[in-house]
C-alpha positions as CSV (number, residue, x, y, z in Angstrom):
1,M,0.0,0.0,0.0
2,T,2.8,2.5,0.9
3,K,4.4,1.8,-2.5
4,I,1.1,2.4,-4.3
5,M,0.8,5.7,-2.3
6,L,4.2,6.9,-3.4
7,E,3.8,5.8,-7.1
8,A,0.2,6.7,-7.7
9,K,-0.3,9.8,-9.9
10,S,-3.7,10.4,-8.4
11,L,-5.8,9.3,-5.5
12,I,-7.2,5.8,-5.6
13,R,-10.9,5.9,-6.3
14,Q,-11.2,2.2,-7.1
15,F,-8.9,-0.8,-6.9
16,E,-7.8,-2.5,-10.1
17,F,-7.3,-6.2,-9.5
18,W,-5.8,-8.7,-12.0
19,A,-8.0,-11.8,-12.1
20,S,-5.9,-14.7,-13.4
21,S,-7.1,-17.6,-15.6
22,C,-8.4,-20.4,-13.5
23,F,-6.3,-22.7,-15.7
24,C,-3.1,-21.1,-14.3
25,M,-3.6,-21.4,-10.5
26,N,-1.0,-22.7,-8.1
27,D,-2.8,-25.9,-7.5
28,T,-1.6,-28.1,-10.4
29,V,-4.4,-30.7,-9.9
30,E,-7.2,-28.1,-9.5
31,L,-9.0,-28.9,-12.8
32,K,-8.6,-32.7,-12.3
33,Q,-9.9,-32.4,-8.7
34,G,-13.1,-30.6,-9.9
35,Y,-13.5,-32.9,-12.9
36,G,-13.4,-36.0,-10.6
37,I,-16.1,-34.6,-8.4
38,L,-18.2,-33.6,-11.4
39,M,-18.1,-37.1,-12.8
40,E,-19.2,-38.7,-9.5
41,L,-22.1,-36.3,-9.2
42,L,-23.1,-36.9,-12.9
43,K,-23.2,-40.6,-12.2
44,E,-25.7,-39.9,-9.3
45,E,-27.9,-37.6,-11.4
46,E,-28.0,-39.8,-14.6
47,K,-29.1,-43.1,-13.2
48,K,-32.5,-42.8,-14.8
49,H,-31.1,-42.3,-18.3
50,E,-30.0,-44.8,-20.9
51,P,-26.3,-45.6,-20.5
52,H,-25.4,-44.5,-24.1
53,L,-26.9,-41.1,-23.4
54,R,-25.1,-40.4,-20.1
55,L,-22.4,-37.8,-19.9
56,S,-20.7,-39.8,-17.2
57,N,-20.0,-42.6,-19.7
58,I,-18.0,-40.4,-22.0
59,C,-14.7,-41.6,-20.7
60,S,-15.3,-45.1,-22.0
61,E,-16.3,-43.7,-25.4
62,V,-13.1,-41.7,-26.0
63,K,-10.9,-44.0,-28.1
64,I,-7.6,-42.2,-28.1
65,K,-4.7,-44.6,-27.9
66,D,-2.6,-43.0,-25.2
67,M,-5.3,-41.3,-23.2
68,T,-6.2,-42.9,-19.9
69,D,-9.3,-42.1,-17.9
70,E,-7.2,-40.1,-15.5
71,Q,-6.0,-37.8,-18.4
72,I,-9.5,-37.2,-19.8
73,P,-9.6,-33.6,-18.3
74,S,-7.0,-32.7,-21.0
75,F,-9.7,-32.7,-23.7
76,I,-11.8,-30.5,-21.6
77,R,-8.9,-28.2,-20.9
78,D,-7.6,-28.0,-24.5
79,N,-8.2,-24.5,-26.1
80,S,-9.9,-23.4,-22.9
81,F,-8.3,-20.0,-23.2
82,N,-10.2,-19.5,-26.5
83,M,-13.6,-20.5,-25.0
84,E,-16.4,-18.0,-25.4
85,R,-16.7,-17.7,-21.6
86,A,-13.8,-18.8,-19.4
87,P,-13.3,-18.3,-15.6
88,Y,-10.9,-15.7,-14.2
89,A,-10.3,-15.5,-10.4
90,I,-9.2,-13.1,-7.7
91,S,-8.3,-15.0,-4.5
92,F,-8.8,-13.8,-1.0
93,S,-8.8,-15.5,2.5
94,S,-11.4,-15.5,5.1
95,K,-8.6,-15.9,7.8
96,P,-5.8,-13.7,6.6
97,E,-3.8,-13.4,9.8
98,Q,-1.8,-16.6,9.3
99,I,2.0,-16.8,9.1
100,P,2.0,-18.9,5.8
101,L,-0.2,-16.2,4.1
102,W,2.1,-13.4,5.3
103,S,5.1,-15.3,4.0
104,M,3.7,-16.4,0.7
105,Y,1.5,-13.5,-0.3
106,G,2.3,-10.6,2.1
107,D,5.8,-9.6,1.0
108,N,7.3,-11.8,3.8
109,G,5.3,-9.8,6.4
110,K,6.3,-6.4,5.1
111,G,3.2,-5.8,3.1
112,V,-0.4,-5.1,4.1
113,C,-3.6,-7.0,4.1
114,L,-6.6,-5.3,2.6
115,C,-10.0,-6.5,4.1
116,F,-13.1,-6.0,2.0
117,D,-16.9,-6.1,2.4
118,L,-18.1,-9.1,0.4
119,N,-21.5,-7.6,-0.2
120,R,-19.8,-4.7,-2.0
121,F,-17.9,-7.3,-4.1
122,S,-21.0,-9.2,-5.2
123,E,-22.6,-5.9,-6.4
124,S,-19.5,-5.1,-8.5
125,D,-18.8,-6.0,-12.1
126,K,-21.0,-9.2,-12.3
127,L,-18.7,-11.1,-10.0
128,L,-19.5,-14.5,-8.5
129,C,-18.3,-14.8,-5.0
130,F,-17.9,-18.1,-3.1
131,P,-15.7,-20.1,-0.7
132,V,-13.4,-22.7,-2.3
133,I,-14.3,-26.4,-1.5
134,Y,-11.4,-28.5,-0.3
135,D,-13.4,-31.6,0.6
136,F,-16.8,-32.0,-1.1
137,E,-18.1,-34.6,1.3
138,S,-17.5,-32.4,4.4
139,T,-18.6,-29.1,2.9
140,N,-21.9,-27.6,4.0
141,D,-25.3,-28.6,2.4
142,E,-25.8,-25.1,0.9
143,D,-22.7,-25.3,-1.2
144,K,-23.3,-29.0,-2.1
145,N,-26.8,-28.1,-3.3
146,M,-25.6,-25.2,-5.3
147,I,-23.1,-27.4,-7.2
148,R,-25.8,-30.0,-7.8
149,R,-28.3,-27.4,-9.1
150,V,-25.7,-26.2,-11.6
151,I,-25.3,-29.8,-12.8
152,Q,-29.0,-30.5,-12.9
153,D,-29.8,-27.3,-14.9
154,Q,-27.1,-28.1,-17.5
155,L,-28.2,-31.8,-17.7
156,Q,-31.8,-30.8,-18.3
157,K,-30.7,-28.6,-21.2
158,Y,-28.5,-31.4,-22.6
159,Y,-31.2,-34.0,-22.5
160,E,-33.7,-31.7,-24.1
161,E,-31.2,-31.0,-26.9
162,I,-30.5,-34.6,-27.7
163,E,-34.2,-35.7,-28.0
164,Q,-34.0,-35.4,-31.7
165,V,-30.4,-36.5,-32.2
166,S,-29.9,-39.9,-33.9
167,D,-26.4,-39.5,-35.2
168,A,-23.7,-40.9,-32.9
169,E,-21.2,-38.3,-33.9
170,E,-23.5,-35.4,-33.1
171,L,-24.5,-37.0,-29.8
172,F,-20.8,-37.2,-28.8
173,Y,-20.4,-33.6,-29.8
174,K,-23.3,-32.6,-27.6
175,K,-21.9,-34.6,-24.7
176,N,-18.4,-33.1,-25.1
177,T,-19.9,-29.6,-25.3
178,C,-22.0,-30.0,-22.2
179,L,-19.2,-31.6,-20.2
180,R,-16.8,-28.9,-21.2
181,V,-19.3,-26.2,-20.1
182,L,-19.8,-27.9,-16.7
183,A,-16.1,-28.5,-16.1
184,T,-15.2,-25.0,-17.0
185,F,-17.9,-23.5,-14.8
186,L,-17.3,-25.7,-11.8
187,S,-13.5,-26.1,-11.8
188,P,-12.8,-22.8,-9.9
189,F,-14.9,-24.1,-7.0
190,F,-12.4,-26.8,-6.0
191,K,-8.8,-27.1,-4.7
192,H,-6.7,-29.9,-3.2
193,N,-7.0,-30.1,0.6
194,S,-3.3,-29.3,0.9
195,F,-4.3,-25.7,0.3
196,S,-7.0,-25.7,3.0
197,F,-4.9,-23.4,5.3
198,E,-5.6,-20.6,2.9
199,N,-9.3,-20.6,3.7
200,E,-9.7,-19.2,0.2
201,W,-12.7,-17.2,-1.2
202,R,-12.8,-16.5,-4.9
203,L,-14.3,-13.8,-7.0
204,I,-14.9,-15.2,-10.4
205,R,-15.8,-13.5,-13.6
206,Y,-16.5,-15.5,-16.8
207,C,-14.9,-13.5,-19.6
208,S,-14.7,-13.6,-23.4
209,T,-11.4,-13.6,-25.2
210,H,-11.5,-9.9,-26.2
211,E,-11.3,-8.9,-22.5
212,V,-8.1,-10.9,-21.8
213,E,-4.6,-9.5,-21.4
214,Y,-1.4,-11.3,-20.8
215,R,1.5,-10.9,-18.4
216,K,4.6,-12.8,-17.3
217,N,4.8,-14.0,-13.7
218,N,8.0,-14.1,-11.6
219,N,8.9,-17.4,-13.1
220,G,8.6,-16.1,-16.7
221,S,5.4,-18.0,-17.4
222,I,2.7,-16.2,-19.5
223,I,-0.5,-15.8,-17.5
224,P,-3.8,-14.7,-19.1
225,Y,-5.7,-12.2,-16.9
226,V,-8.5,-9.7,-16.9
227,K,-8.7,-6.4,-15.1
228,I,-11.5,-6.0,-12.5
229,N,-12.3,-2.8,-10.7
230,I,-13.5,-2.9,-7.1
231,P,-14.9,0.3,-5.6
232,F,-12.9,2.0,-2.9
233,C,-16.0,2.0,-0.7
234,A,-15.7,-1.9,-0.4
235,L,-12.5,-1.5,1.7
236,K,-13.2,-1.9,5.4
237,K,-9.8,-2.5,7.1
238,V,-6.1,-2.4,6.4
239,I,-3.8,-4.7,8.5
240,V,-0.2,-3.7,8.4
241,G,2.2,-6.6,8.2
242,P,4.1,-7.9,11.2
243,C,7.6,-7.2,9.7
244,S,6.8,-3.7,8.5
245,N,7.6,-0.4,10.2
246,S,4.1,-0.6,11.5
247,K,3.8,2.8,13.3
248,T,5.1,4.8,10.4
249,D,3.1,2.8,7.8
250,M,-0.1,3.0,9.8
251,D,0.2,6.8,10.0
252,L,0.9,7.1,6.2
253,I,-2.0,4.8,5.3
254,H,-4.3,6.7,7.6
255,A,-3.4,10.0,6.1
256,Y,-3.9,8.6,2.6
257,M,-7.2,7.0,3.4
258,K,-8.5,10.4,4.6
259,L,-7.4,12.0,1.3
260,C,-9.1,9.3,-0.8
261,N,-12.4,9.4,1.0
262,P,-12.7,11.6,4.1
263,Q,-16.2,10.3,4.8
264,Q,-15.3,6.6,4.7
265,L,-14.1,4.9,7.9
266,V,-11.3,2.4,7.2
267,K,-9.8,0.7,10.2
268,I,-6.0,0.5,10.2
269,E,-4.3,-1.8,12.6
270,P,-1.1,-3.8,13.1
271,S,-0.9,-7.5,12.5
272,S,-1.4,-9.6,15.6
273,V,0.9,-12.4,14.2
274,P,4.2,-12.7,16.1
275,F,6.2,-13.2,13.0
276,R,9.8,-12.0,12.5
277,M,12.0,-12.3,9.4
278,I,15.4,-13.7,10.5
């Protein structure tokens, strides 16, 4: 925040976040994780339908020599960056005051944590806001039912579309399209439980290709992203990192907040984490 204050040419009226492609997240099995859960839920939902019509049987129908069932998500993922609507995510934490988060994402404790009002987020820029699911079986009923409703709605559309389809090739195309839509929509909801300490919430926007820009990360990899603006009024609190010059930084941030919006009350406080860089 102090760096932004020094480099900004004008006062901040809104925050510009870079939402990264959900196919470039730090969980390397994220898509596969979501795909596996999707296939299990599809099997439950499709019991009443003929086997040859079921989406959940598509793995047995793909006759590609060197593709195993475990690798099937690759044909969902191929060309995902060119899909008409693809998911892009901004990640936050519901429990930010943790040493791993300060170490990994908070400039080794020298940065700040910005705390926002989720209600303001959901009103902004057509964003979908939800907690990441690390273990589907133990997640709450509300989130489970939301996932199931998405699947049920898409299945209903699929089965209505194939009523007049008699050609096997066209049927497979319909299956592939429906499965691709479901996998693309649902993949951002899931992460491996190794990341559960992050207590992650995601803000997702499904974007078309003309909105996408590209950047290089610290490792030199190219990351597709979109810019999403969050109103300044959504900011509720700033926590100054445990390894910063907290008193000076708090005074500077407080003065800057008053310039940005004198009427808005933004709490500014030091981190409670006893973390020291050695």
